[in-house]
C-alpha positions in Angstrom: 4.0 16.1 47.2 3.6 19.2 49.0 6.9 19.7 49.6 7.6 19.5 45.8 5.0 21.7 45.0 6.2 24.5 47.6 9.7 24.5 46.5 8.7 25.1 42.8 6.1 27.8 43.8 8.8 29.6 45.7 11.5 29.1 42.5 8.4 30.2 40.3 8.0 33.7 42.6 11.9 34.4 43.4 14.4 32.8 40.6 17.1 33.6 43.2 16.2 30.6 45.2 18.4 28.7 43.4 16.4 25.8 41.6 15.0 22.6 42.9 16.8 18.9 42.9 13.9 16.0 43.2 14.7 12.9 44.9 12.5 10.0 44.4 11.5 6.7 43.6 10.6 5.6 40.0 7.2 6.4 38.9 6.5 9.3 41.5 5.5 11.8 39.0 8.7 13.6 39.2 9.1 15.0 35.4 5.4 15.5 34.9 5.1 18.0 37.7 8.3 19.6 36.7 7.2 20.0 33.5 3.9 21.1 34.5 5.5 24.4 36.5 6.8 25.8 32.8 3.1 26.5 31.8 2.0 28.4 35.4 5.4 30.9 34.9 4.7 34.5 33.9 5.4 35.0 30.3 8.6 37.2 29.5 9.0 40.1 27.6 12.4 39.9 25.2 14.4 41.2 22.2 12.4 40.4 18.7 14.7 37.7 17.2 17.4 37.6 19.8 18.6 33.8 20.3 19.8 34.6 24.1 16.3 36.0 25.1 17.3 39.1 26.1 15.3 41.4 28.3 14.8 44.6 26.2 14.4 47.0 29.6 18.0 45.9 30.5 19.8 44.1 27.3 22.9 42.4 28.2 25.5 44.7 26.6 27.6 41.6 25.5 25.1 39.8 24.0 26.3 38.1 20.8 23.2 39.2 18.6 23.7 42.8 20.0 24.1 45.5 20.9 20.2 46.0 21.9 19.0 49.6 22.4 17.4 49.6 25.8 13.6 50.4 25.7 13.5 48.9 22.0 10.9 47.2 20.9 9.9 44.1 22.7 7.7 40.7 22.1 6.1 39.0 24.8 6.7 34.8 25.1 6.1 32.2 27.3 9.0 31.1 29.8 11.0 28.7 28.0 11.6 25.2 29.7 14.5 23.6 27.9 15.2 19.9 28.5 18.9 18.8 29.0 19.2 15.1 28.0 21.6 12.8 30.0 23.6 12.0 26.7 23.5 15.7 25.2 27.5 16.7 24.0 29.5 19.7 25.2 28.7 21.9 22.1 24.9 21.0 22.3 24.8 22.2 26.0 27.3 25.4 25.7 26.6 26.1 21.6 29.8 25.7 19.3 30.9 27.0 15.5 28.2 26.9 13.3 29.6 24.7 10.9 27.0 25.2 7.9 27.7 28.7 7.8 31.1 28.4 7.9 31.1 25.9 5.2 28.6 27.7 2.9 29.2 31.5 3.6 32.6 31.1 4.9 31.9 33.0 8.2 32.6 32.5 11.9 29.6 32.4 13.6 28.3 30.9 16.7 25.4 28.6 17.1 23.7 28.9 20.8 23.6 25.9 22.8 20.7 24.6 25.5 22.1 27.1 27.9 21.1 29.9 25.8 18.0 28.9 25.2 17.2 28.5 29.2 18.0 32.1 29.5 15.3 33.7 32.1 13.8 30.2 31.8 13.8 26.7 33.3 16.7 24.2 32.3 15.6 20.6 33.3 17.7 17.8 33.8 16.1 14.3 34.2 18.2 11.8 36.1 20.6 14.2 36.6 22.9 12.1 38.5 23.5 10.1 35.5 24.7 13.7 33.5 28.7 12.9 32.5 31.3 14.8 34.3 31.9 17.6 31.5 28.3 18.5 31.5 28.6 18.9 35.1 31.6 21.0 35.2 29.7 23.2 32.8 26.4 23.7 34.5 28.5 24.6 37.5 30.3 27.0 35.9 27.1 28.6 34.5 24.9 28.0 37.6 27.6 30.2 39.7 28.4 33.1 37.1 24.8 33.4 35.3 27.2 33.6 32.2 28.2 30.9 29.6 31.6 31.3 28.3 32.2 29.2 25.1 36.4 28.9 23.9 36.5 26.3 21.4 36.8 25.9 17.7 38.1 29.3 17.2 34.9 30.6 18.7 35.1 33.0 21.7 31.7 33.9 23.0 30.0 35.1 26.4 26.3 35.2 26.7 24.3 35.8 29.7 22.6 32.3 31.5 20.6 32.7 34.2 17.9 30.1 34.8 15.9 28.2 37.1 17.6 24.6 37.3 15.6 21.8 38.0 16.9 18.3 38.7 15.3 14.9 39.1 17.0 11.9 40.3 16.6 8.5 41.5 19.0 7.5 44.1 19.0 3.8 43.7 21.0 5.0 40.6 23.9 7.3 42.4 24.4 10.2 44.1 25.6 13.5 43.1 28.6 15.1 42.7 29.0 17.3 46.0 29.6 20.5 44.0 26.7 20.4 42.2 24.5 19.1 44.9 25.2 22.3 46.6 23.9 24.6 43.3 20.4 23.6 44.1 19.0 25.9 46.3 16.3 23.6 47.4 15.7 19.8 47.8 12.6 17.9 48.0 12.3 13.7 48.9 9.1 12.3 46.7 7.3 9.2 47.7 4.6 7.8 46.1 1.5 8.0 48.3 0.3 4.6 50.4 -3.2 6.2 50.8 -5.4 4.0 48.4 -7.8 6.7 47.7 -5.3 9.2 46.5 -3.5 6.6 44.6 -7.0 5.6 42.9 -7.3 9.6 42.3 -3.9 9.8 40.6 -5.1 6.8 38.2 -8.3 8.1 37.4 -7.0 11.3 36.5 -4.5 9.9 34.2 -7.1 7.9 32.3 -9.1 10.8 32.0 -6.1 12.9 30.3 -5.6 9.5 28.0 -9.3 9.3 27.0 -9.6 12.9 26.1 -6.2 15.5 26.5 -8.3 18.6 25.3 -11.2 18.0 27.6 -8.9 17.5 30.7 -6.7 20.5 30.1 -10.0 22.4 29.8 -11.3 21.0 32.9 -8.5 22.5 35.1 -7.7 25.4 33.0 -9.2 27.9 35.0 -7.5 26.2 38.3 -4.0 26.6 36.4 -5.0 30.5 35.3 -6.0 31.2 39.0 -2.4 29.6 40.0 -0.5 31.9 37.4 -2.3 34.7 38.9 -1.3 34.1 42.4 2.4 33.9 41.1 2.5 37.0 39.2 0.6 38.6 42.2 3.6 37.2 44.5 6.4 38.1 42.3 5.1 41.7 42.2 4.9 41.6 46.4 8.3 40.2 46.6 10.2 43.6 46.1 8.4 45.1 48.9 8.7 41.9 51.9 10.8 42.7 54.4 13.6 40.7 56.1 14.1 42.1 59.6 17.6 41.9 61.3 16.0 39.3 63.8 14.6 37.1 61.2 18.2 36.9 59.3 20.0 36.3 62.5 17.6 33.5 63.1 18.8 32.4 59.7 22.3 32.8 60.5 21.9 30.7 63.8 19.9 27.9 62.2 22.8 27.6 59.5 25.2 27.5 61.9 23.3 25.4 64.3 23.1 22.5 61.4 26.8 23.3 60.5 26.6 23.7 56.7 29.6 24.3 54.9 30.2 27.9 53.9 27.3 30.6 53.5 25.2 30.1 50.3 22.5 28.0 52.7 22.1 31.4 54.6 21.5 32.9 51.5 19.2 30.6 50.1 17.4 30.4 53.0 16.7 34.1 52.9 15.6 34.3 49.6 13.6 31.5 50.0 12.0 32.8 53.0 11.3 36.2 51.6 9.6 34.3 48.5 7.3 32.1 51.1 6.2 35.3 52.8 5.3 37.1 49.3 3.5 33.8 48.5 1.6 33.7 51.5 0.8 37.2 51.1 2.9 38.8 53.8 4.7 42.4 54.1 7.3 40.7 56.6 9.2 37.4 57.1 8.1 35.5 60.3 9.3 32.6 61.9 6.9 30.5 59.6 8.5 31.9 56.6 12.0 30.9 58.0 11.0 27.0 59.1 9.5 26.6 55.8 12.7 27.6 53.9 15.1 26.0 56.2 13.0 22.4 55.7 13.8 22.5 51.8 17.2 24.6 52.0 19.5 22.4 54.5 18.8 18.9 54.0 21.5 18.1 51.3 23.6 20.8 52.6 24.5 18.9 56.0 25.7 15.5 54.6 29.4 15.0 55.3 29.7 11.9 53.0 27.8 9.7 50.8 26.8 7.6 53.4 24.7 10.0 55.0 21.1 9.6 54.9 19.8 13.3 53.5 17.2 14.8 56.0 16.7 17.0 58.3 16.1 16.7 62.5 13.0 18.8 62.7 13.0 19.1 66.4 16.6 20.3 66.5 15.2 22.9 64.0 12.5 23.9 66.3 15.0 24.2 69.0 17.3 26.6 67.0 14.2 28.5 65.9 12.7 28.8 69.1 16.1 29.5 71.3 16.4 32.4 68.5 12.8 33.9 68.2 12.5 37.7 69.1 10.4 39.1 71.8 6.9 38.4 70.3 7.4 34.5 70.7 7.6 31.7 68.1 5.1 31.6 65.5 1.9 29.6 65.9 1.2 28.4 62.4 2.0 24.5 62.0 5.1 23.3 60.3 4.9 24.1 56.7 2.6 27.2 56.8 -0.8 27.7 55.9 -2.3 29.9 53.2 -4.1 33.1 53.6 -8.0 33.0 54.1 -9.4 32.4 50.6 -6.2 31.0 49.5 -5.8 27.3 48.0 -2.0 27.1 48.3 -0.2 23.9 48.9 -1.5 21.8 51.8 0.9 21.6 54.7 3.5 18.7 55.0 2.2 15.4 55.6 4.8 15.1 58.5 6.9 12.1 57.3 9.8 14.2 57.8 10.5 12.0 61.0 11.7 9.1 58.6 14.4 11.2 57.2 15.4 12.1 61.2 19.3 12.9 61.9 18.6 12.3 65.3 21.6 11.4 67.3 20.1 8.3 68.2 19.8 7.4 64.6 21.7 5.0 63.2 23.7 6.5 60.2 26.3 4.6 57.9 29.7 5.0 59.2 28.9 4.9 62.8 31.5 3.8 65.2 30.3 0.9 67.2 29.7 1.2 70.8 32.3 -0.3 73.4 35.4 -1.6 72.3 34.7 -1.6 68.6 34.0 -5.0 67.8 31.2 -7.4 66.8 28.2 -7.3 68.6 27.7 -11.0 68.4 28.1 -12.9 71.8 30.8 -15.7 71.0 32.6 -18.3 73.2 36.2 -19.5 72.3 36.1 -22.3 70.0 35.1 -22.9 66.1 33.3 -21.4 63.7 30.2 -23.5 64.5 29.7 -21.6 68.1 28.8 -18.3 66.3 25.0 -17.7 66.1 23.7 -17.0 62.8 21.8 -14.3 62.0 23.9 -11.6 64.6 24.6 -8.4 62.9 28.2 -6.6 63.5 28.6 -3.0 63.2 31.1 -1.2 61.3 33.4 1.6 62.1 34.3 5.0 60.6 35.4 4.5 56.5 39.1 5.3 56.3 41.5 5.7 52.6 42.5 2.6 50.9 44.9 1.9 48.5 44.1 2.4 44.3 42.7 -1.3 43.1 42.3 -1.0 39.3 41.7 -3.2 36.5 44.9 -3.6 34.4 45.1 -2.7 30.5 43.4 0.1 28.9 39.5 0.1 28.4 36.9 2.2 26.6 34.0 2.9 29.3 32.5 5.5 31.3 34.4 8.5 32.5 35.5 7.9 36.0 38.6 7.9 38.0 39.8 4.5 38.2 41.7 2.5 35.5 42.9 3.6 32.3 41.0 4.4 29.6 40.8 5.6 26.1 38.0 8.4 26.6 36.8 11.8 24.7 38.2 14.0 27.3 41.8 13.5 29.0 45.0 14.1 27.5 46.0 13.3 23.9 48.4 10.1 23.8 48.8 9.9 19.7 46.5 10.2 16.5 44.9 7.5 14.3 43.2 7.3 11.1 39.1 7.6 12.0 37.3 4.7 11.5 33.9 6.4 10.7 32.9 10.1 11.1 35.6 12.2 12.8 35.0 13.5 16.0 38.1 14.7 17.5 40.5 16.0 14.5 44.1 16.5 15.2 45.1 19.1 13.1 48.9 19.2 13.1 49.0 15.1 12.4 46.6 15.7 9.4 48.7 18.6 8.1 51.6 16.1 8.6 50.0 13.1 6.5 49.4 15.4 3.6 52.3 17.7 3.4 54.3 14.7 1.4 51.9 14.5 -1.3 51.3 18.2 -2.3 53.5 17.9 -5.3 52.1 14.8 -6.5 48.6 16.0 -6.3 49.3 19.1 -8.0 49.3 21.7 -5.3 49.5 25.4 -7.1 48.0 27.4 -4.5 48.4 28.8 -1.0 46.3 25.9 0.5 46.9 22.3 0.9 45.6 19.5 -0.9 43.7 17.2 1.5 42.3 13.9 0.9 40.0 11.8 3.0 43.0 9.5 4.3 44.8 12.2 5.2 42.3 12.8 8.2 43.6 12.0 11.9 41.9 12.3 15.0 43.1 12.3 18.4 43.7 9.3 20.8 43.1 10.6 24.3 43.4 8.8 27.6 41.7 9.3 31.0 40.2 7.5 33.6 37.2 4.9 33.4 34.6 4.0 35.9 34.3 -0.1 36.8 31.8 -2.5 38.0 33.4 -3.1 41.4 31.7 -6.2 42.3 32.1 -7.4 46.0 31.7 -10.9 47.0 31.7 -11.1 50.7 32.0 -14.1 53.1 29.3 -13.3 55.6 29.7 -17.2 57.4 30.4 -17.9 60.7 33.9 -18.5 60.3 33.8 -14.6 59.4 32.0 -13.6 63.1 33.6 -16.4 65.5 36.8 -14.4 65.6 35.2 -11.1 66.2 36.2 -10.0 62.6 33.3 -8.9 60.8 33.5 -5.5 62.0 37.0 -5.2 60.6 35.5 -6.8 57.4 32.6 -4.5 57.3 34.8 -1.3 58.0 37.1 -2.2 55.1 34.0 -2.6 52.8 32.6 0.0 53.7 35.9 2.1 52.8 35.6 0.4 49.5 32.5 1.5 48.7 33.3 5.1 49.4 36.7 4.6 47.1 34.1 3.5 44.4 32.0 6.4 44.9 34.9 8.9 44.4 36.3 7.1 41.4 32.7 7.0 39.9 32.1 3.3 39.6 29.1 1.1 39.6 28.8 -1.6 42.4 27.4 -4.7 43.4 27.3 -6.9 46.4 27.1 -10.9 46.7 27.2 -12.4 50.3 27.5 -16.2 50.9 26.5 -18.0 54.3 24.4 -20.8 55.2 24.0 -22.7 52.0 23.3 -20.4 49.3 24.7 -17.1 47.8 22.4 -13.7 47.6 22.6 -11.0 45.7 22.0 -8.4 47.9 22.6 -5.2 45.9 22.2 -5.7 42.2 24.7 -3.7 40.3 24.3 0.1 40.3 25.9 3.8 41.0 23.9 4.1 44.4 26.8 3.5 47.1 24.7 4.8 49.7 22.4 1.7 48.9 25.3 -0.3 49.2 26.1 0.7 52.4 23.0 0.4 53.7 23.0 -3.3 52.6 26.1 -3.5 54.3 24.9 -2.4 57.7 22.4 -4.5 57.8 24.4 -7.8 56.8 23.8 -10.5 59.1 26.9 -13.5 59.9 26.7 -16.9 60.8 26.4 -20.4 59.4 28.5 -22.4 56.8 30.9 -21.3 54.2 29.1 -21.8 50.6 32.6 -20.2 48.7 31.8 -21.8 45.2 28.3 -20.6 45.4 29.2 -17.1 46.0 31.9 -17.4 42.9 28.9 -18.9 40.5 26.7 -15.9 41.6 29.5 -13.5 40.7 30.1 -15.0 37.2 26.2 -15.3 36.8 26.0 -11.2 37.7 29.1 -10.2 35.3 27.7 -12.4 32.4 24.6 -10.2 32.3 26.0 -7.2 33.1 28.4 -7.7 29.8 25.2 -8.1 27.9 23.8 -4.6 29.8 27.2 -2.6 29.4 29.9 -4.0 27.7 32.2 -1.0 27.5 32.2 -1.3 31.5 34.9 -3.4 32.8 34.5 -5.4 36.1 36.7 -5.6 39.1 35.9 -8.5 41.5 36.6 -8.0 44.7 36.3 -11.4 47.2 36.3 -10.7 50.6 36.9 -13.9 52.6 39.2 -16.1 54.6 39.1 -18.7 51.9 37.4 -21.6 54.0 34.6 -23.5 52.3 32.6 -25.7 54.4 29.6 -26.4 52.2 28.9 -28.1 49.1 30.4 -26.8 45.7 33.5 -27.1 43.7 35.5 -24.1 44.4 38.0 -25.3 41.4 35.0 -25.4 38.6 33.4 -22.3 40.3 36.8 -20.1 40.2 36.9 -21.3 36.4 33.9 -19.5 35.6 35.6 -16.1 36.5 38.6 -16.8 34.4 39.8 -13.4 32.5 38.2 -11.3 35.2 40.3 -8.8 36.9 40.1 -9.6 40.7 41.1 -9.0 44.1 41.2 -11.2 46.8 41.0 -9.5 50.3 42.7 -12.2 52.7 40.6 -12.1 56.2 42.5 -14.7 57.9 44.3 -13.9 61.2 45.2 -15.7 64.3 48.6 -17.6 64.9 48.2 -20.6 62.5 47.3 -19.6 59.3 46.3 -21.9 56.2 46.4 -20.0 53.3 43.3 -20.7 51.9 42.9 -17.1 50.6 46.0 -17.2 48.4 45.3 -20.4 46.9 42.2 -19.0 45.8 44.0 -15.8 44.5 45.7 -18.5 42.4 42.9 -20.1 41.3 41.2 -16.6 40.3 44.5 -15.2 38.9 43.8 -12.4 41.3 46.0 -10.1 43.4 46.1 -10.9 47.1 45.5 -8.0 49.5 45.6 -8.8 53.4 42.6 -7.2 55.3 45.5 -5.1 57.2 46.7 -3.4 53.8 43.5 -1.8 53.5 43.9 0.3 56.7 47.5 0.3 56.8 47.3 4.1 55.0 45.5 5.4 57.8 47.6 3.5 60.5 50.7 5.2 58.9 49.0 8.4 58.8 48.2 8.2 62.5 51.8 7.2 63.5 53.1 10.4 61.6 50.7 12.6 63.5 51.6 11.0 66.7 55.2 11.4 66.1 54.5 15.2 65.3 52.7 16.0 68.5 55.4 14.5 70.2 
């Protein structure tokens, strides 16, 4: 929690830092502490009656409510905290035509959206990883340009939109798009305290607040006022803080040493170091400030794929800082810094950064296995019974896989896998609206009304329209699906050293699911039963972690795996009926444990499926093919999943030759 407080304070001191992304498990007060920040921000001067919060000292010359005279009248108000709901529409975010004025006054007026309301304040997105892609695109543009452009419904407007972007997310529910992740200046991992005394104090304060909110607020009013005063003082000091060349070179060396992409990390780290120095009351940036800034600015920028755990190798950070320290030597201040004498700033981090260490010897998803790249279990030639139960095979780096999709046209959440009727996408036709019209098709509406104008007694220049003339666009795009993996982890898979190949293939399919905006779930079967090791979620990182720790061995309860899949899909159809499932069964088709496979396959009738055939060797029984027939599923040999990569490598070798 100390890192979160520090990250929010640095952004309060300097909005140029670029916002905060708060990652953490549910129930850790992420939203509570973010909302508390707005009350501590200094008030802002605005032009009276301006809906875009223009600064009276330097108003936006293109303000839709302008022009405003510089140095004109002003009004003071608290900094705005604007919350963006996950289910918000595009016109609510960016603004749109003021329909009421258009209909009643006949004028074309602009109705501002949330981006305008958040200008010079805080834009808070709870569960930012669940935000729809088209809203993410708008946020990206506004955050990058500091300007919102609206071109829709005959409205063409530009207005300033500079805000502190704060997002919270639970990684178990899915990851952020890399483009949006990079827009957050700092990132913080939050975990609930395991100290019973701290947990008891949190509960005690919560109960006190619920018993008397006004008395509770009065109790802490002085501390809040003091904190707000420190933020204002740090803001005033900020312009006078000096960033020496040697510290700037130190920042550049750290960013280069961690191999981050682009130069945004350097800029964010520099601005955060300046803010940290101002917060600590210093006139010049020190190595302590650089270290504190790098710990918050770099973890989310050094991820290379969604399976890399976020975090920072602090030993490497210290090594880079020490190797580039100026002659006056490294700063003796402990990691995280300490407030100046008499201050009450955030306490140093608790030292849990080791949990996120990216040290070279730490195992990560996608790491290639050592040695010959085969499974790690020891086996002797023979049957499946000789494989030791509980052994864990490694996986190689993921590779490209062919597109697997659900047939037909769905209506699920926007994604990149199967065909779907969506609110966004190309127009493929028109139809009469079933209820309220949301996407009118003007040409089709006019064509429907035109043949009836004489019969309706048209006498003026305008068309005579009736409700049954209205037509709306039918758009087709892509949807995300629920990809449910049913993975055979029995001894028959491990005995022939195939589990490494299987895990690599499933890891590749997981990566493909991440890129196509799918939900994923994973069932494994071995021994006597099947286990739901990963309930359906959008967190591909969680799926990779479960796969990495998957043991093999024992008998093959294929029927149990299929029954478990039917149960999971039945529940998910109730939770999310619009999201179509895609069943991916990874097996060699053997069934050596009790259970009626024929009956179990019948429970999955009508479900789009893929059977990945893992059988190999000179003698093939074709059992996976028979299972595919029972499931009415497509049969894909395991080797075909990496055929793209092998073909590409052959082409590269030919070019090199």
